[in-house]
C-alpha positions in Angstrom: 7.6 -75.3 53.2 6.7 -72.9 56.4 8.3 -69.4 56.4 10.1 -70.6 59.0 11.0 -73.2 56.7 12.1 -70.9 54.0 14.4 -68.9 56.2 16.3 -72.0 57.2 16.5 -73.0 53.6 17.8 -69.7 52.4 20.4 -69.0 54.9 22.0 -72.9 54.5 22.1 -73.1 50.5 23.7 -69.5 50.4 26.4 -71.7 52.8 26.2 -74.3 50.4 30.1 -75.8 50.1 29.1 -77.0 46.7 27.3 -76.5 43.6 26.7 -73.8 41.3 27.7 -70.9 43.2 26.0 -68.2 41.8 22.8 -70.6 41.6 22.9 -71.5 44.8 23.0 -67.7 45.7 19.5 -67.0 43.7 18.0 -69.8 45.5 18.8 -68.3 48.7 17.7 -64.9 47.9 14.3 -66.7 46.4 13.5 -68.2 49.1 14.1 -65.4 51.7 12.0 -63.2 49.8 9.5 -65.7 49.4 9.4 -65.7 53.8 9.6 -61.9 54.0 6.2 -62.1 52.2 4.8 -64.8 54.3 5.8 -63.7 57.3 3.0 -61.3 59.3 4.8 -58.1 60.7 4.6 -59.0 64.4 7.2 -61.7 63.5 9.5 -59.0 64.4 12.6 -60.7 65.0 12.2 -63.4 62.4 11.6 -60.7 59.8 14.7 -58.8 61.0 17.0 -62.2 60.7 15.5 -62.8 57.4 16.1 -59.5 56.2 19.9 -59.7 57.4 20.3 -62.9 55.5 18.7 -61.5 52.5 21.3 -58.9 52.8 24.0 -60.8 53.1 23.1 -63.2 50.1 22.4 -60.2 47.8 25.9 -59.0 48.5 27.1 -62.2 47.4 25.1 -62.3 44.2 27.1 -62.7 40.8 24.2 -62.6 38.4 22.7 -59.1 37.3 24.6 -55.6 38.2 27.1 -55.2 41.6 25.6 -51.8 42.0 22.0 -53.0 42.0 22.9 -55.7 44.2 24.8 -53.4 46.7 21.5 -51.4 46.5 19.1 -53.9 47.4 21.9 -55.2 50.4 21.8 -51.7 52.0 17.6 -51.5 51.7 17.4 -54.8 53.4 20.0 -54.4 56.0 17.6 -51.1 56.6 14.8 -53.0 56.9 16.5 -55.4 59.4 17.4 -52.5 61.6 13.9 -50.9 61.8 12.1 -54.6 62.9 14.9 -55.0 65.6 15.9 -51.7 66.8 14.1 -51.4 70.2 13.7 -55.7 71.1 14.9 -56.8 74.0 17.3 -59.9 73.3 20.3 -60.9 73.4 19.8 -62.3 69.8 18.1 -59.4 68.2 21.0 -57.3 69.7 23.4 -59.5 68.1 21.6 -59.7 65.0 21.2 -55.4 65.0 24.8 -54.9 65.3 26.2 -57.4 62.9 23.3 -55.3 59.8 24.6 -51.8 61.6 28.2 -53.1 60.6 27.2 -53.8 57.4 26.0 -50.7 56.9 28.7 -49.2 58.3 30.8 -51.1 54.9 28.5 -50.1 52.3 28.3 -47.0 53.6 31.9 -46.2 53.5 32.3 -48.0 50.1 30.0 -45.7 49.0 32.1 -42.7 50.3 29.3 -41.6 52.9 31.9 -41.1 55.6 29.5 -39.9 58.2 26.9 -42.4 58.1 29.6 -45.1 58.2 31.0 -43.7 61.2 27.6 -43.1 62.8 26.9 -46.9 61.9 29.9 -47.9 62.9 29.1 -46.6 66.6 25.9 -47.8 67.0 27.1 -51.3 65.5 29.6 -51.2 68.3 26.9 -50.9 70.9 24.9 -54.3 70.5 27.8 -56.3 69.0 29.9 -58.2 72.1 33.4 -58.9 71.5 33.3 -61.7 73.0 30.8 -63.4 70.6 31.6 -62.0 67.8 34.8 -60.8 67.2 35.2 -60.4 63.6 31.8 -58.8 63.5 33.0 -56.3 65.9 36.7 -56.1 64.2 35.3 -55.2 61.2 33.4 -52.2 62.6 36.2 -50.8 64.7 38.0 -51.2 61.5 35.4 -49.2 59.8 35.2 -46.5 62.3 39.0 -46.1 62.0 38.3 -45.8 58.4 35.6 -43.1 58.9 37.5 -41.0 61.3 41.2 -41.4 59.1 38.7 -40.3 56.0 36.7 -37.4 57.7 36.9 -33.9 56.5 35.3 -31.7 59.0 36.2 -31.5 62.9 39.3 -30.9 63.6 42.0 -33.1 62.2 44.1 -34.2 64.9 41.4 -35.4 67.1 39.9 -37.7 64.1 43.3 -39.4 62.9 43.5 -40.3 67.2 39.9 -41.5 67.2 41.3 -43.6 64.0 44.3 -45.0 65.4 42.2 -46.1 68.9 39.7 -47.7 66.5 42.7 -49.4 64.9 44.3 -50.6 68.0 40.4 -52.1 69.3 40.6 -53.8 66.0 43.7 -55.1 66.3 43.0 -56.9 69.7 40.9 -59.4 67.7 43.1 -59.6 64.6 46.6 -60.9 66.0 48.9 -61.2 63.2 49.0 -65.4 63.6 45.1 -65.2 63.8 43.0 -67.5 61.2 42.9 -64.6 59.0 46.3 -63.0 59.2 45.5 -60.7 56.1 43.1 -58.3 58.4 46.1 -58.2 60.7 48.0 -56.6 58.0 45.1 -54.4 56.6 44.3 -52.8 59.4 48.1 -52.2 60.5 48.7 -50.5 57.2 46.0 -48.1 57.5 47.2 -47.5 61.2 50.2 -46.8 60.1 49.2 -44.0 57.5 46.9 -42.5 60.4 49.8 -42.2 62.7 52.0 -40.7 59.6 49.1 -38.2 59.1 49.4 -37.6 62.8 52.9 -37.2 63.0 53.2 -35.2 60.2 50.6 -32.9 61.9 52.9 -31.6 64.6 55.9 -31.6 62.1 57.8 -27.9 61.0 58.1 -26.8 57.8 55.8 -27.9 54.7 55.1 -30.9 55.6 52.6 -29.7 58.6 49.3 -29.7 56.6 46.2 -30.2 58.8 44.1 -30.5 55.5 44.3 -32.0 52.0 45.9 -29.9 49.4 43.1 -27.6 47.4 44.1 -28.9 44.3 44.2 -32.8 45.2 40.6 -31.9 46.7 39.5 -30.7 43.5 40.9 -33.4 41.6 39.4 -36.2 43.1 36.1 -34.4 42.9 36.6 -34.2 39.3 37.5 -37.6 38.7 35.0 -38.7 40.8 32.1 -36.7 39.0 33.8 -37.9 35.5 33.2 -41.7 36.8 29.5 -41.1 37.0 28.7 -39.2 33.9 31.9 -39.8 31.4 32.3 -35.9 30.5 36.3 -35.9 28.9 36.5 -32.4 30.4 36.1 -33.1 33.9 39.0 -35.9 32.8 41.1 -32.9 31.4 39.7 -31.1 34.5 41.5 -33.5 37.3 44.6 -34.4 35.2 45.0 -30.1 35.6 44.7 -30.5 39.3 46.5 -33.8 40.2 49.4 -32.1 38.4 49.4 -29.0 40.1 48.9 -30.9 43.8 51.9 -33.0 42.6 54.2 -29.8 42.3 53.5 -28.7 45.5 54.1 -32.5 47.2 57.0 -33.7 48.2 57.3 -37.8 48.1 59.6 -38.3 50.8 57.5 -36.0 53.5 53.8 -36.8 52.1 54.1 -40.5 50.4 50.7 -40.9 51.1 49.5 -38.3 49.5 52.2 -38.1 47.0 51.2 -41.4 45.9 47.3 -41.7 45.7 48.4 -38.3 43.3 50.4 -40.2 41.1 48.4 -43.5 40.9 45.2 -41.1 39.9 47.0 -39.2 37.7 48.7 -42.0 36.0 44.4 -43.6 35.8 43.1 -40.4 34.6 46.1 -40.5 31.5 45.2 -44.7 31.2 41.5 -43.6 30.7 41.8 -40.4 28.5 44.5 -42.5 26.3 44.4 -39.6 23.3 47.2 -40.4 22.4 50.1 -43.0 22.6 51.7 -40.5 25.2 49.3 -40.6 27.4 49.8 -44.4 27.8 53.5 -43.5 28.1 52.8 -41.3 31.2 50.6 -43.6 32.6 53.3 -46.3 32.5 55.4 -43.7 35.0 52.9 -42.9 36.7 52.4 -46.5 38.2 55.5 -47.2 38.0 56.7 -44.3 40.2 53.8 -44.5 42.6 55.3 -48.1 43.1 58.0 -46.5 44.7 55.7 -45.6 47.9 53.2 -47.7 47.0 55.6 -51.6 48.3 54.5 -54.6 48.8 55.8 -54.6 52.3 54.3 -51.4 53.7 51.3 -50.7 51.8 50.1 -54.6 50.1 46.6 -54.1 48.8 47.5 -50.7 46.9 50.4 -52.2 45.8 48.0 -54.8 44.1 46.0 -52.6 42.8 48.3 -50.4 41.0 49.9 -53.5 39.5 46.8 -54.0 37.9 46.4 -50.9 36.3 50.2 -51.0 35.1 48.9 -54.5 33.7 46.3 -53.3 31.6 48.3 -49.7 30.6 50.7 -52.2 29.3 48.4 -53.9 27.2 47.1 -50.6 25.4 51.0 -49.6 24.9 51.3 -49.0 21.3 55.4 -47.8 22.0 58.1 -50.3 22.5 58.4 -54.2 21.8 54.4 -55.5 21.5 55.5 -58.7 22.9 58.0 -57.2 25.9 54.7 -55.4 26.9 52.5 -58.0 26.4 55.0 -60.0 28.5 55.3 -56.7 31.6 51.0 -56.9 31.2 51.6 -60.5 32.9 54.3 -59.9 34.8 52.1 -57.0 36.6 49.2 -59.0 36.5 50.1 -62.1 38.3 51.8 -59.1 41.3 48.3 -57.9 41.7 46.4 -61.3 41.9 49.3 -62.7 44.3 47.5 -60.1 47.0 43.9 -60.2 45.7 43.7 -63.5 45.8 43.7 -63.2 49.4 42.1 -60.0 50.5 38.1 -59.8 50.0 37.7 -57.4 47.7 35.3 -58.3 44.6 35.6 -55.4 41.8 39.5 -55.3 42.3 40.2 -58.8 41.9 37.2 -59.5 39.0 39.3 -56.6 37.4 42.8 -57.7 37.9 41.7 -61.5 36.9 40.0 -59.9 33.5 42.9 -57.7 32.8 45.3 -60.8 33.7 43.6 -63.3 31.1 43.7 -60.8 28.7 47.2 -60.8 29.0 48.2 -63.9 28.4 45.6 -64.3 25.1 47.7 -61.0 24.0 50.7 -62.5 25.0 50.1 -65.7 22.8 48.3 -63.2 19.9 51.7 -61.2 19.3 53.4 -64.8 19.7 52.0 -65.9 16.3 51.7 -69.5 16.0 54.6 -70.5 18.8 52.4 -69.1 21.6 52.5 -71.7 24.4 49.4 -73.6 25.0 49.9 -73.5 28.3 49.6 -69.6 28.9 46.9 -69.7 26.7 45.2 -71.6 28.8 45.7 -70.1 32.1 44.6 -66.8 30.3 41.3 -68.5 29.3 40.5 -70.4 32.5 41.2 -66.8 34.5 38.6 -64.9 31.7 36.2 -68.2 32.0 36.5 -66.9 36.0 35.4 -64.0 35.0 32.2 -64.8 32.7 31.2 -67.0 36.2 31.5 -63.5 38.2 29.9 -61.0 35.7 29.9 -57.6 36.9 26.2 -56.5 35.5 27.9 -53.6 33.7 27.0 -54.1 30.3 30.4 -52.8 28.8 32.5 -55.1 30.7 30.2 -57.7 30.0 30.7 -57.3 26.5 34.5 -57.0 26.6 34.9 -60.1 28.8 33.3 -62.8 25.7 34.8 -60.9 22.7 38.2 -61.3 24.5 37.1 -64.8 25.1 36.3 -65.2 21.6 39.1 -63.4 20.8 41.0 -66.6 22.8 39.8 -69.7 21.7 40.3 -68.4 18.5 43.8 -67.6 19.4 44.1 -71.5 20.1 43.4 -72.1 16.2 46.7 -70.2 15.6 48.7 -72.6 17.7 51.1 -74.7 15.8 50.9 -77.2 18.4 46.8 -78.0 18.4 45.6 -80.9 16.8 42.7 -80.5 14.2 40.2 -81.5 16.8 41.2 -78.9 19.5 40.6 -76.6 16.6 37.2 -77.4 15.5 36.3 -77.3 19.5 38.5 -73.8 20.2 36.6 -72.3 16.8 33.4 -73.5 18.7 33.3 -72.0 22.1 34.8 -68.6 19.9 31.4 -68.5 18.2 29.4 -69.6 21.4 31.2 -66.3 23.5 30.5 -64.1 20.1 27.0 -64.9 20.0 26.6 -64.2 23.5 28.5 -61.0 22.6 25.8 -60.3 20.0 22.9 -61.0 22.3 24.2 -58.7 24.9 25.0 -56.0 22.0 21.1 -56.0 21.0 20.5 -52.8 22.9 23.6 -50.9 22.3 24.2 -48.4 19.8 23.7 -49.4 15.9 28.2 -50.2 15.8 28.4 -52.5 18.8 25.5 -54.6 16.7 26.6 -54.1 13.6 30.7 -55.5 15.1 29.1 -58.3 16.8 26.7 -59.7 14.2 29.8 -59.7 11.8 32.3 -61.1 13.9 29.4 -64.0 14.3 29.1 -64.3 10.7 33.2 -64.3 10.2 33.7 -67.1 12.8 30.6 -69.3 11.1 32.3 -68.9 8.0 35.9 -69.9 9.9 34.2 -72.8 11.4 31.7 -74.0 8.7 33.3 -77.4 6.9 30.1 -78.9 5.8 29.1 -76.2 3.5 31.8 -73.2 3.0 30.7 -72.2 0.0 27.8 -70.7 1.5 28.9 -69.9 4.7 31.8 -67.6 3.0 28.6 -66.3 0.7 26.6 -65.1 4.1 30.0 -63.9 5.7 30.6 -61.4 2.4 26.8 -60.5 2.5 26.6 -59.8 6.0 30.0 -58.2 5.8 29.1 -56.2 2.7 25.8 -54.5 4.0 27.2 -53.3 7.2 30.7 -51.5 6.1 29.3 -47.8 6.9 28.7 -49.0 10.4 32.0 -51.2 10.8 33.8 -47.7 9.6 33.1 -46.7 12.9 33.6 -49.6 15.3 34.5 -49.2 18.5 37.2 -52.0 18.4 39.8 -51.5 16.8 40.6 -55.2 16.6 37.5 -56.6 16.0 37.4 -53.9 12.8 40.9 -55.6 11.8 39.8 -58.8 12.5 36.6 -58.4 9.9 38.4 -56.9 7.7 41.4 -59.9 7.1 38.9 -62.5 7.1 36.9 -60.5 4.3 39.6 -60.2 2.3 40.4 -63.4 3.0 36.7 -64.5 2.1 36.9 -62.4 -1.0 40.1 -64.7 -2.3 38.6 -67.9 -1.7 35.2 -67.3 -2.8 34.5 -69.6 -5.4 30.8 -67.2 -6.9 31.2 -64.2 -9.2 33.6 -62.6 -11.4 37.6 -63.3 -10.2 38.9 -59.9 -11.0 35.9 -58.0 -9.0 36.9 -60.3 -6.2 40.6 -59.9 -6.0 39.9 -55.9 -6.2 37.2 -56.8 -3.6 40.1 -58.5 -1.3 42.5 -55.8 -2.2 40.3 -53.0 -0.9 39.7 -54.7 2.3 43.0 -56.0 3.5 44.3 -52.3 3.0 41.3 -51.0 5.6 42.4 -53.8 8.2 45.9 -52.7 7.2 44.9 -48.9 8.0 44.3 -50.1 12.2 47.0 -53.0 12.1 49.9 -52.3 14.9 53.1 -51.5 13.5 55.8 -54.8 14.0 52.4 -56.9 14.6 52.4 -60.5 13.6 48.8 -59.6 12.4 50.3 -56.6 10.2 52.7 -59.0 8.4 49.9 -61.5 7.9 47.8 -58.2 6.2 50.6 -57.6 4.0 51.0 -61.5 3.1 47.5 -61.5 2.2 47.9 -58.4 0.5 50.9 -60.4 -1.6 48.6 -63.0 -2.6 46.0 -60.6 -4.0 48.0 -58.1 -5.8 49.9 -61.7 -7.3 46.2 -62.6 -8.3 45.8 -59.4 -10.1 48.9 -59.7 -11.7 50.6 -56.3 -10.3 54.0 -58.9 -9.4 55.8 -55.4 -8.3 53.2 -54.5 -5.5 52.9 -58.6 -4.6 56.7 -58.2 -4.4 56.9 -55.7 -2.0 53.7 -57.0 0.4 55.5 -60.5 0.6 58.7 -58.3 1.7 57.1 -56.2 4.2 55.4 -59.1 5.6 59.2 -61.4 5.9 60.2 -58.4 7.8 57.1 -58.7 10.2 58.5 -62.4 10.8 61.7 -61.8 11.2 61.9 -60.9 14.9 63.2 -64.0 16.4 60.9 -63.8 19.1 57.5 -64.0 17.0 59.1 -65.9 14.1 56.8 -68.4 12.4 58.8 -70.0 10.2 56.2 -71.7 8.2 54.6 -68.7 7.5 57.9 -67.1 6.7 58.6 -70.1 4.4 55.3 -70.1 2.7 55.7 -66.4 1.7 59.3 -67.0 1.0 57.9 -69.4 -1.9 55.7 -67.0 -2.8 57.9 -64.2 -3.3 60.0 -66.3 -5.0 57.2 -67.5 -7.3 56.7 -64.2 -8.3 59.8 -63.2 -9.5 60.4 -62.0 -13.3 62.8 -62.5 -15.6 65.0 -60.2 -14.7 67.2 -62.6 -13.0 68.2 -62.2 -9.5 68.0 -59.5 -7.3 
């Protein structure tokens, strides 16, 4: 194909309404890149147009790192501007205006407020409101957001410019237009700007011309933590947000108070130095929702709900099943709004968290989990897998959670044997992907993923279970030292529970040695199991079997009683498991007579 045909093809495949979206975008990037390699520098308009389309495809790209894709898109838009600036044609002016608008959006997203304002103002000099109303509205929205966030110059004048820009955007974003969510977003931003402007002229402590110094310090520390991961910065942010909140009033400063309360909760959720931090995070998110309402501030309401869902998943206090239900409810709330808004990062995070919440809900319900809920969770996680973030930590977590999801299908009492076999295979596939993603990571990640794959292979093997069990035991025993510092407690628990079960069913070696090894593995799992969890009951059941095989009847009975207590909650009651444990308890009774 000629360069011109390659450009045409790159645009067409990017907007193709069917087929694999990620593959289409990759073809578009390849075609446009090839066209630009062949286009002479003298063909300024076509080169500028191709760079603009390449930037669009890179922004929409699903493969690779989202950060790298956005940086590449920014560079493409800059090359587009360089190629088209000064060309005297309507077509060139239109493309130049849209590229500048996208540069404004990316600058604002990266916190470059002054650059965002400058690009938006340049964009509006080229865009025609009548012919490109959507792009014109985006640039007006960016201009308003820039002036609203601007920290230099006269605060009141900046806010008045922001309100004027929002009013202009609303002329092409009517409430009954084709994209009502854009109208809602602009109205929300305008409401914040007018409220802040009114406060500037009001009496008393609310008459602030600048953000409180402690709030500025907190935001800088929190941002620096996200860049470096230094825990000391997180402590600084918590201290500064707490100090700022002592100066802010919920009724007089709802915007600042809500942001500070939400962000303080996020700092506690990230720190998680103990169960109290998670409780503080839940309390903070819940309090922030008093001012971040769905009606007045739908986007922030949704992102806070998504954060609340993850906090409930990490909660150690309270009933674990109730926590999982609360996580599902908050996650569903978040997606009501995020499904309508083009905020890729927030949407992907909310989809992942909600999918995990459904999986955890099923796990904590034991064999009485709901297949429909679990299927919903798997569907959400598979959606995340089709839109990988490019962040290696997040991508590893996603495949581990998908493996957990398919393993949870195996645990359901209602599924048939073929469904269990299929679920085992899918779980193993995601664990193998996890292993590949861990190859360049620290030793404990590589060890953990290798051992999880071996465990899944042992559980899935029906043709040669003896060999699979031996291989799993060998891999795990060789990795025990590294596994002691495993970065994921759930994985550590699964591996050691599986190792205990493997020793109990082992057909080779000394039976007494196998039983003693099983007890040691179950005890390691017991050390990280959450109190009151069904997994804790299953570990006690395994220990009961092991001590019974070791002829330690009293210890076996104490573990069987602990297992029965774990199954006793009616919401999580697994009648088959409880009946089996009761039978084992009865069989282990001595001749002393009934208790």
